[in-house]
C-alpha positions in Angstrom: 0.0 -0.1 -0.1 2.8 2.5 0.9 4.9 1.3 -2.1 2.1 1.9 -4.3 1.3 5.3 -2.9 5.0 6.2 -3.3 5.0 5.2 -6.8 2.0 7.3 -7.7 3.6 10.3 -6.0 6.7 9.7 -8.0 4.7 9.4 -11.3 2.7 12.5 -10.4 5.9 14.5 -9.7 7.3 13.4 -13.0 4.1 14.3 -15.0 4.2 17.7 -13.3 7.8 18.1 -14.2 6.9 17.3 -17.8 4.0 19.6 -17.9 6.2 22.5 -16.6 8.9 21.9 -19.2 6.1 21.9 -22.0 4.7 25.2 -20.6 8.0 26.8 -20.6 8.9 25.7 -24.0 5.6 27.1 -25.2 6.4 30.6 -23.6 10.0 30.7 -24.5 10.2 29.2 -28.0 8.4 32.1 -29.7 11.1 34.4 -28.3 14.0 32.1 -29.1 13.0 32.1 -32.7 14.5 35.6 -32.9 18.0 34.2 -32.3 18.6 32.2 -35.4 16.7 35.0 -37.4 19.5 37.6 -36.3 22.1 35.4 -37.8 20.3 35.4 -41.4 22.2 36.4 -44.4 19.0 37.7 -46.0 18.0 41.4 -46.3 14.7 40.8 -44.5 13.4 38.9 -41.6 12.8 35.2 -42.4 12.5 31.9 -40.6 14.4 29.5 -41.0 17.2 31.7 -42.5 18.7 30.3 -45.9 22.1 31.1 -44.5 23.9 32.4 -41.6 26.1 35.4 -41.1 27.3 38.0 -38.5 26.4 40.8 -41.2 23.5 42.2 -38.8 25.4 42.3 -35.8 28.0 44.3 -37.4 25.4 46.7 -38.8 24.0 47.0 -35.3 27.2 47.8 -33.9 28.1 50.4 -36.6 24.7 52.1 -36.8 24.9 55.4 -35.0 21.0 55.4 -34.3 21.4 52.2 -32.3 24.6 53.4 -30.5 22.6 56.5 -29.5 19.7 54.6 -28.4 21.7 52.0 -26.3 23.4 55.1 -24.7 20.1 56.7 -23.9 18.6 53.5 -22.6 21.8 53.3 -20.3 21.5 56.9 -19.2 17.9 56.6 -18.3 17.9 53.0 -16.9 20.7 53.4 -14.5 19.6 56.6 -12.7 15.9 55.3 -12.8 16.9 52.2 -11.2 19.0 54.0 -8.5 16.1 56.4 -7.6 13.6 53.6 -7.6 16.0 51.6 -5.3 16.2 54.5 -2.8 12.3 55.4 -3.1 11.1 51.6 -2.9 13.5 51.2 0.2 12.2 54.5 1.8 8.6 53.3 1.3 9.3 49.6 2.3 11.0 50.1 5.7 8.3 52.3 7.4 5.5 50.3 5.9 6.9 46.9 7.0 8.7 47.9 10.1 6.6 50.9 11.4 3.5 50.8 13.2 1.6 52.8 10.6 -2.2 52.9 10.5 -3.4 52.0 7.0 -0.1 50.2 6.1 -2.0 47.7 3.7 -3.8 50.6 2.0 -0.6 52.4 1.4 1.1 49.3 0.1 -1.6 48.9 -2.5 -1.2 52.4 -3.5 2.5 52.0 -3.8 1.7 49.1 -6.3 -0.7 51.1 -8.3 1.9 51.9 -11.0 2.5 48.1 -11.5 -1.1 47.1 -11.5 -2.3 50.0 -13.7 -2.0 49.4 -17.6 1.1 51.4 -18.7 -0.8 53.1 -21.5 -3.1 54.7 -18.7 0.0 55.7 -16.8 1.5 57.1 -19.9 -1.6 59.1 -20.9 -1.6 60.6 -17.3 2.1 61.5 -17.2 2.1 63.2 -20.7 0.1 66.3 -19.9 2.0 66.6 -16.6 5.4 66.7 -18.5 4.1 69.1 -21.2 3.0 71.4 -18.3 6.3 71.3 -16.8 8.2 71.7 -20.1 9.9 68.4 -19.7 8.4 66.3 -22.6 10.9 64.8 -24.9 13.7 65.3 -22.3 15.8 62.9 -20.1 14.2 64.0 -16.9 10.7 63.1 -18.3 11.7 59.8 -19.2 13.7 59.3 -15.9 10.7 60.2 -13.7 8.4 58.2 -15.6 10.6 55.0 -15.4 11.3 55.7 -11.6 7.4 55.7 -11.2 6.9 52.2 -12.6 10.2 50.8 -11.3 10.0 51.8 -7.6 7.1 49.4 -6.8 9.2 46.5 -8.1 12.0 47.5 -5.5 9.2 47.9 -2.9 8.0 44.3 -3.1 11.6 42.9 -3.2 12.7 45.0 -0.2 9.5 44.3 1.7 10.1 40.5 1.1 13.6 40.9 2.4 12.5 42.7 5.6 10.0 40.0 6.4 12.6 37.3 5.9 14.2 38.0 9.5 12.7 38.8 12.7 12.5 42.4 13.7 13.7 41.5 17.3 17.3 42.0 15.6 16.7 45.6 15.2 14.8 46.0 18.7 17.9 44.5 20.3 20.2 47.1 18.5 17.9 49.9 19.6 17.7 48.7 23.1 21.5 48.6 23.3 21.4 52.5 22.6 21.6 52.5 18.9 19.8 55.4 17.1 17.3 54.6 14.2 19.8 55.7 11.6 22.5 53.5 13.3 20.1 50.6 13.5 19.3 50.8 9.8 23.0 51.3 8.7 24.4 48.7 10.9 21.9 46.1 11.3 18.9 46.4 8.6 21.1 47.4 5.8 23.4 44.4 5.8 20.5 42.1 6.1 18.6 43.5 3.2 21.6 44.4 1.0 21.0 41.4 -1.5 17.3 42.6 -1.6 18.5 46.0 -2.7 20.9 44.6 -5.3 18.1 42.4 -6.7 15.5 45.2 -6.8 18.1 47.6 -8.5 18.7 44.7 -11.0 14.9 44.2 -11.7 14.4 47.9 -11.9 17.0 48.5 -14.4 15.9 45.4 -16.5 12.3 46.9 -16.6 13.5 50.3 -17.6 15.9 49.1 -20.3 13.0 47.0 -21.9 10.2 49.6 -21.3 8.5 50.8 -24.5 5.0 52.4 -23.7 6.3 55.4 -21.6 9.2 55.7 -24.1 6.7 56.2 -26.9 5.0 59.2 -25.0 7.8 60.7 -23.0 10.8 60.5 -25.5 11.9 62.4 -28.5 14.2 61.8 -31.5 17.2 62.6 -29.3 16.1 60.8 -26.3 14.6 57.7 -27.7 15.4 54.5 -26.1 16.5 51.3 -27.8 13.0 49.6 -27.4 11.4 52.7 -29.1 13.9 52.7 -31.9 13.1 49.0 -32.4 9.3 49.8 -32.7 10.0 52.5 -35.3 12.3 50.2 -37.3 9.5 47.6 -37.3 7.1 50.2 -38.9 9.4 51.0 -41.7 11.7 48.2 -42.5 11.9 44.6 -41.4 15.7 43.9 -41.6 17.4 41.2 -39.3 19.1 44.1 -37.8 16.0 44.3 -35.5 16.5 40.7 -34.6 20.1 41.3 -33.8 19.4 44.1 -31.5 16.6 42.1 -29.7 18.8 39.1 -29.3 21.3 41.5 -27.5 18.5 42.8 -25.3 17.5 39.3 -24.6 20.9 38.1 -23.7 21.4 41.1 -21.3 18.0 40.5 -19.7 18.7 36.9 -19.1 22.1 37.6 -17.6 20.6 40.1 -15.3 18.0 38.0 -13.9 20.3 35.2 -13.5 22.6 37.6 -11.4 19.5 38.7 -9.4 18.5 34.9 -8.7 22.2 34.1 -7.7 22.3 37.1 -5.2 18.8 36.0 -3.6 19.9 32.6 -3.3 23.2 33.4 -1.7 21.4 35.6 0.7 19.2 32.8 1.6 22.1 30.4 2.1 23.8 32.8 4.4 20.9 33.2 6.6 20.3 29.5 6.8 24.0 29.1 7.8 
């Protein structure tokens, strides 16, 4: 009886694993098709390619438009991720550790930019930036990306704060440490990995974001996703696939780094 139950349990686990692999392949394969298309020697997007070449990667590296778009994405993404990390942490610490009335409602409000469709947020930000005279400038896109990235950091840092007991911080304050000393010497080391993961996710989101960029950027501040969108409307050359493959590789590397940092922090706490 026990042996038969164990066998059924093992078969169920294997069936679940196979189903998980099938679902992942279904979700990932359409994206991975872009990779062989980026090595095509054709002058248009085709799958499967008739031949393979690095021609379009060289064209991507030599294109001044793509170079400027990558620089714009980095100049917007890194500061936006830094601001989002600071704001998300400043919101997470008091809402998780403080005895604030209505903390759940405030947390829900903090998550609103992620829950709302980005097109709604973009339509709301556009007249504000026009009124401030910032439309088409770096500050406009930077502020817009910070708004949508801060909730990601908030969620990750909140999870990091809930992963250990608040009695550690109370012990530090009982021994005479101020609130700032407690945060810097106790809280910050414990959530350092969460901050790093939050920054990585915020930068990845900003680097890949399109909707806000379409509303808030101009020809001189357009990001790489917006340039790709424009290229799709005018020409369907494999340089689009080459640029998309580079974005895909960068995103995967950043997500792997974030997962590694999170796992490392969990292993340290367990030790």
